[in-house]
Every structure is written in structure tokens, then in C-alpha cells.
ZADREN-127547 format. One line per 5 residues: their letters; for each residue x, y, z of C-alpha. Coordinates in steps of 0.02 Angstrom, whole numbers, plus 50000, padded with zeros to 5 digits. Each point is the difference from the previous one (the first is absolute). Example, Ala and Ser with C-alpha at 12.3 -4.5 7.8 and 13.67 -1.06 7.14 Angstrom:
BEGIN
as	50615:49775:50390; 50069:50172:49967
REM end
This chain:
BEGIN
xxxxx	50000:50000:50000; 50058:50176:49966; 49986:50137:50131; 49837:50073:49934; 49916:49830:50007
xxxxx	50058:49978:50180; 49934:50173:50047; 49831:49964:49920; 49989:49831:50087; 50034:50074:50172
xxxxx	49885:50149:49972; 49852:49881:49981; 50027:49949:50181; 50008:50178:50071; 49838:49994:50099
xxxxx	50036:49824:50060; 50173:50048:50063; 49926:50146:50096; 49867:49888:50080; 50133:49871:50045
xxxxx	50107:50129:50090; 49851:50072:50094; 49943:49826:50056; 50176:49945:50046; 50038:50155:50104
xxxxx	49830:49989:50086; 50073:49854:50099; 50104:50078:50142; 50176:49929:50009; 50091:50109:50127
xxxxx	50160:49917:50057; 49987:49937:50180; 50155:50100:50044; 49892:50155:49974; 49849:49938:50096
xxxxx	49911:49905:49861; 49947:49821:49975; 50109:49966:49848; 49967:49954:49820; 49930:49824:50018
xxxxx	49824:50038:49935; 50069:50102:49857; 50117:49858:49951; 49859:49873:50002; 49892:50114:49892
xxxxx	50140:50025:49874; 50044:49815:49993; 49818:49960:49963; 49993:50134:49866; 50156:49937:49912
xxxxx	49941:49819:50004; 49836:50054:49918; 50101:50078:49859; 50088:49835:49969; 50160:50060:50084
xxxxx	50053:49864:50124; 50062:50061:50168; 50116:49922:50128; 49973:50065:50177; 50149:50005:50117
xxxxx	49951:50017:50183; 50110:50078:50132; 49955:49981:50186; 49963:50163:50090; 49916:50010:50171
xxxxx	49968:50188:49982; 49856:49976:49876; 49830:49918:50034; 50029:49857:49877; 50170:49959:50073
xxxxx	50083:50006:49830; 50045:50115:49857; 49975:49954:49818; 50112:50024:49848; 49936:49962:49824
xxxxx	50107:49931:49859; 49946:49965:49822; 50103:49941:49851; 49958:50034:49817; 50106:49890:49883
xxxxx	50093:50089:49860; 50026:49958:49817; 50189:49995:50013; 50111:49886:50100; 50078:50104:50136
xxxxx	50087:49962:50163; 49922:50150:50085; 49833:50077:50044; 49941:50179:49980; 49920:50038:50168
xxxxx	49868:50135:50018; 49990:50043:50185; 49867:50093:50098; 49956:50005:50185; 49829:49977:50078
xxxxx	50014:50093:50166; 49980:50186:50035; 50045:50125:50133; 49864:50069:50114; 49886:50141:49944
xxxxx	50075:50125:50121; 49889:50145:50056; 49836:49967:49911; 49954:50181:50029; 50122:50045:49862
xxxxx	49910:49890:49874; 49857:50065:49894; 49926:49825:49987; 50008:49836:50096; 50178:49933:49966
xxxxx	49936:49820:49997; 49855:50035:49882; 50088:50046:49838; 49910:50128:49894; 50017:50049:49817
xxxxx	50007:50187:49967; 50030:50046:49819; 50163:49921:49943; 50053:49952:50177; 49966:49864:50128
xxxxx	50020:50051:50182; 50032:49881:50146; 50133:49929:50115; 50114:49885:49903; 49935:50039:49825
xxxxx	50172:50060:49949; 50102:49902:50126; 49985:49866:49937; 49827:49975:49926; 50047:50076:49833
xxxxx	50137:49870:49978; 49885:49857:50048; 49869:50058:49875; 50123:50027:49858; 50090:49834:50025
xxxxx	49836:49905:50015; 49926:50077:49843; 50158:49984:49898; 49992:49813:50037; 49812:49992:49972
xxxxx	50006:50091:49833; 50148:49893:49944; 49893:49846:50030; 49845:50081:49923; 50097:50034:49840
xxxxx	50068:49823:49995; 50180:50061:50008; 50150:49914:50077; 50133:50109:50082; 50176:50005:49929
xxxxx	50067:49914:50157; 49927:49930:50159; 49913:50135:50102; 49977:49986:50187; 49865:50100:50088
xxxxx	50040:50033:50182; 49880:50081:50124; 50082:50009:50171; 49958:50045:50179; 50084:50107:50132
xxxxx	50096:50118:49885; 49955:50154:50102; 50084:49929:50155; 50157:49921:49927; 49936:49846:49903
xxxxx	50051:49868:50128; 49831:49915:49973; 50006:50032:49814; 50138:50015:49872; 50143:49968:50121
xxxxx	49918:49837:50050; 49980:49948:49817; 50182:50044:49965; 50055:49891:50147; 49895:49858:49929
xxxxx	50096:50009:49835; 49857:50057:49888; 50120:50097:49889; 50141:49933:49891; 50148:50057:49898
xxxxx	49941:50082:49839; 49842:50074:50075; 49964:50186:49990; 49865:50109:50076; 49892:50153:49972
xxxxx	49925:50078:50156; 49866:50132:49963; 50012:50085:50170; 50079:50169:49967; 50017:50118:49856
xxxxx	49958:50171:49932; 49849:50083:49917; 50083:49991:49828; 50039:49814:50016; 50180:50024:49948
xxxxx	50095:49961:50160; 50079:49828:50023; 50060:49969:50178; 50153:49887:50002; 50070:50035:50175
xxxxx	49940:50032:50178; 50077:50072:50156; 50024:49902:50160; 49853:50015:50120; 50006:50005:50189
xxxxx	49857:50037:50120; 50050:50019:50183; 49890:50029:50152; 50087:50089:50144; 49940:49994:50180
xxxxx	50070:50125:50124; 49970:49955:50183; 50015:50135:50134; 49896:50030:50157; 49822:50066:50007
xxxxx	49957:50140:50122; 49890:50152:50025; 50040:50141:49880; 50009:50125:50142; 50145:49904:50076
xxxxx	50104:49947:49848; 50158:49970:50101; 49915:49848:50075; 49996:49911:49833; 50090:49979:49835
xxxxx	49904:50073:49853; 50003:49863:49867; 49892:50104:49882; 50123:50143:49995; 50152:49885:49986
xxxxx	49914:49895:49866; 49966:50157:49898; 50181:50056:50016; 50059:49826:49951; 49891:49995:49844
xxxxx	50060:50171:49942; 50183:49964:50038; 49992:49830:49914; 49922:50061:49839; 50105:50159:49992
xxxxx	50165:49907:50029; 49958:49864:49873; 49953:50127:49867; 50162:50094:50029; 50114:49847:50003
xxxxx	49921:49895:49864; 49967:50128:49866; 50071:49906:49850; 49904:50018:49837; 49957:49873:49865
xxxxx	49907:50072:49851; 49930:49829:49956; 49875:50027:50142; 49861:50125:50031; 50031:50081:50122
xxxxx	50188:49977:49968; 50047:49985:50184; 49959:49896:50153; 49848:50054:50099; 49972:49993:50189
xxxxx	49824:50045:50057; 49907:50000:50165; 49833:49914:49967; 49897:49924:50141; 49990:50088:50169
xxxxx	49912:49903:50138; 49897:50075:50140; 50080:50000:50171; 49897:50075:50142; 49815:50039:50010
xxxxx	50012:50165:50093; 50080:50168:49957; 50076:50018:50174; 50099:49838:50004; 50182:49981:49953
xxxxx	50008:49845:49887; 50106:49856:50061; 50001:49918:49829; 50008:50062:49821; 49995:49899:49838
xxxxx	50021:50046:49818; 50047:49923:49832; 50128:50058:49873; 49995:49946:49817; 50172:49983:49919
xxxxx	50022:49984:49810; 50184:49979:49968; 50102:50003:49839; 50072:49828:49959; 50177:50069:50007
xxxxx	49984:50032:50187; 49923:49844:50072; 49892:49986:50154; 50132:49932:50119; 50091:50166:50013
xxxxx	49833:50090:50025; 49960:49885:50145; 50173:50026:50075; 49971:50189:49992; 49832:49979:50086
xxxxx	50068:49890:50140; 50139:50123:50040; 49870:50139:50009; 49889:49898:50116; 50146:49966:50118
xxxxx	50044:50184:50002; 49821:50051:50045; 49983:49865:50133; 50160:50061:50083; 49956:50184:49985
xxxxx	49818:49994:50058; 49993:49847:50111; 49868:49910:49898; 49986:49826:49928; 49975:49993:49810
xxxxx	49948:49843:49909; 49970:49979:49815; 49914:49871:49892; 50026:49969:49815; 49825:49991:49925
xxxxx	50062:49968:49825; 50169:49983:49917; 50031:49974:49816; 50178:50021:49938; 50016:50064:49822
xxxxx	50042:49872:49867; 50097:50026:49840; 49899:50097:49870; 49924:49915:49850; 50124:50032:49857
xxxxx	49945:50130:49873; 50032:49874:49862; 49899:49860:50083; 49878:49911:49886; 49845:50058:50095
xxxxx	50058:50181:49990; 50031:49993:49814; 49834:49913:49963; 49899:50125:50102; 50090:50147:49920
xxxxx	49956:49933:49826; 49816:49979:50046; 49991:50176:50073; 50084:50074:49846; 49864:49922:49891
xxxxx	49874:50091:50110; 50093:50163:49972; 50071:50005:50177; 50180:50051:50028; 50073:49886:50134
xxxxx	50127:50045:50134; 50074:49899:50144; 50036:50043:50180; 49983:49952:50183; 49877:50037:50141
xxxxx	49996:50005:50189; 49842:49896:50019; 50009:49813:50023; 49912:49885:49876; 49993:49815:49959
xxxxx	50135:50032:49869; 50132:50015:50137; 49959:49825:50059; 50009:49932:49823; 50170:50082:49976
xxxxx	50061:49926:50165; 49980:49824:49926; 50080:50047:49834; 49845:50040:49898; 50014:50157:49891
xxxxx	49847:50105:50042; 49927:50164:49940; 49868:50103:50089; 49887:50095:49881; 49823:50066:49982
xxxxx	49905:50155:49949; 49940:50077:50162; 49960:50167:50081; 50099:49957:50158; 49853:50013:50121
xxxxx	50042:49840:50097; 49981:50009:50191; 49913:50169:49985; 49820:50052:50037; 49893:49992:49842
xxxxx	50117:49877:49915; 49947:49978:49819; 50044:49924:49833; 49970:50071:49827; 49893:49882:49896
xxxxx	50097:50040:49841; 50157:49941:50090; 49916:49833:50036; 49971:49976:49815; 50174:50055:49946
xxxxx	50089:49893:50129; 49897:49848:49951; 50051:50031:49819; 50182:50010:50054; 49994:49838:50101
xxxxx	49909:49907:49862; 50127:50062:49873; 50141:49942:50114; 49921:49827:50016; 49983:49981:49812
xxxxx	50177:50063:49966; 50078:49864:50108; 50187:49974:49988; 50123:50118:49919; 49983:49999:49810
REM end
């Protein structure tokens, strides 16, 4: 099929793709790490949908006592190709979402997706509902047209991505699902023009710090040790010193430097006239691969010792998530070249680079699978009034279908 035929074939499914995304995202799938019940019901719904389209699904269960069902589900489907090949082209999307946040900032119910003009609003419609819809319909339309992909295609819908993927892609990687010669496309980040190919990611570290002092009445502060004040000083000193010391730049990434940001701040006392005896906060570190997380942690531990000695407090910290950067996908990797060719046919000028966010691609790269992150998005993920543009759904489905048909390098 030529490009125009592919476009026309996908366009016939426009209304159906919109309805699919609305129905899919109407099933809450907030990660249990953020107070939700997980993506089990959404995974079951999707598995049933794929089976009804004649797309067989293998379900991999991972035990997890934090969800009502006691397990998390990961879906795998294989579509045989027309050429002998030792590797699989994996299309990877995740099923879970973050929480809605302050619902007062939404103009509609985040878990009841609504269509307004050329947009669909709702939690998870962009992250990662758009990818699920586009992958599903690229496979469905391929089958509808009676076409066979150029090489084996693997569809992968995974759990737990928003909290580190231990119950999702990392588990599958440990089980040996992937093999030498595989490659992957992960539609989980991108730009509004659809021209950005992410081939590298920074290291990620989330740390929770707990400062323990002594609670007392605010009118008699010398009787206690103000953990709130010391915790605030610590957070400022930590971030300021890290920004000053680790200010290297790498223009492959946007932003081109490491970032250190105070995120969560936990409540301490319930009264305005009480000196807090405990203070807790989280810092999000996104570190250039050239630096490494070990030296960041050494810097932090020296700073904690200094503050403990100076203020007479006890400071503990917990690593909530750690993901060390892997080697970038080479610019001349097969998956990069194939995607660039498809985008050029669509009139899109491609460019490569790196990001600070963590995606499933980093896990694929960690087991030697060249991976590219790409999609056409408005970058509204994790925000109130998250939305997708319907035209982007169609264009990305066209791109994925074209990539399936193209197969191996020719």
C-alpha cells in the first residue's frame, strides 16, 4: 500500500478510534503508589477487546498485594511477519495512570473522558491512552486489510510504568521476553509537530527525606528542635549546592542540564502554635548520564551528616525510585532509520534528542534493545485537563501502520 491508501484506510476508523479511547480511559487505572487500585480492570477490558478482533493475547501476571486482585497484568501479542527475522518490532504502551490531582482544576470529571471539538479530555488520555489506541488500531486495521507486517510485530501493554515498572516491563525483561535483534517503539513522549525522536534519557532518582527534631510549644522554641525549619534549610541547601556543583551541559537533552527539584512536602503538625518535631519532603533528581547517581548520593550523604552535626537532628532518607541512565540508542540504529523514513513520507522533518522523563524505552535499552520514544502530543500529561488531539490519533496510527508494513530495512 502507498501512503495515501494507508491514510484513507485509517481515516475510515476515525470515529471508532475516538470511541475506543473514551471507553478505555473511562476505566480508572491509577497506580496504587498514588492511591489508586491499579490497571487490572483496564487490562482485562483491553485483552477482551483484542481477542474479539482476532488478535491473540498472552497475559503475564505479577503478584502484588497492594491491589484488590492481588496481581498486576501485562498483555503480550505477536503478529507474524512476512520475512524471516531473528528479531521483533515491539510497540510498547502502559496501562496505568497518575492520580487526577486537584479535581477543582479540571473543567470536567477526569475519569469521564469528554470530546470537545478536535480534543478528548480526561486523565490518561495522552499518557498513555493515545499510544494504546494507536497501537491497537494499527494492528486492527492491518488485520482488517488482510496485510502481513514486514517482520514480526509484538504488541506490549504493561502495568506499573508510572511507579517504576517493577510489576510491568522490568518484570518481563527479567523473564527474558526480549531477545537479541529486537527493537522497540514507545509512543510515550513527543512534540506537537511529531518530529522528535527520543533516543536517550537521564538518570532518575526520587528521594524522601525525614528530619527528626523535637516537638514543643511555639512560645518556648528553646525547649525543642524545629524540624520544619531545619528541613526547609536542608532542602534549599541541597538543591542549591547540587545545581552549582553539577552544572554540566549536554545539548542532546532538553533541558541540557541535570535538574534537582523539591516536589512533595508532607504535613507535620496540626496546629499553628506547635514547633514540628518531624519534617518530610521529596526531591526529584534527573541527572545527565555523564555524572551518574552514585556521586549525587555521596554529595547528599555528606550534606545530611553536616546538618545532623550542626543542628542536632536525625535525618533519614529513602530512595523511592532509582533508574540509572543506559547507553543511548544509536542514531544509525535500524528503528531510528525506519521511523525517520516513515515520517519523511508524511512530510515531517525528524530530529533526535534526549529527555529527563523516564519511559519504558530506558528499560528496553538496559537489556540491549534499541528503542525510540516518539508520538505526536501536546505534552499535557500529569496536568489538569489533560487532552489529546484527535487528528494526532489518526496521524500516529498511520505512522505505526506504515512502520509495521515497512518491516526490515530495505
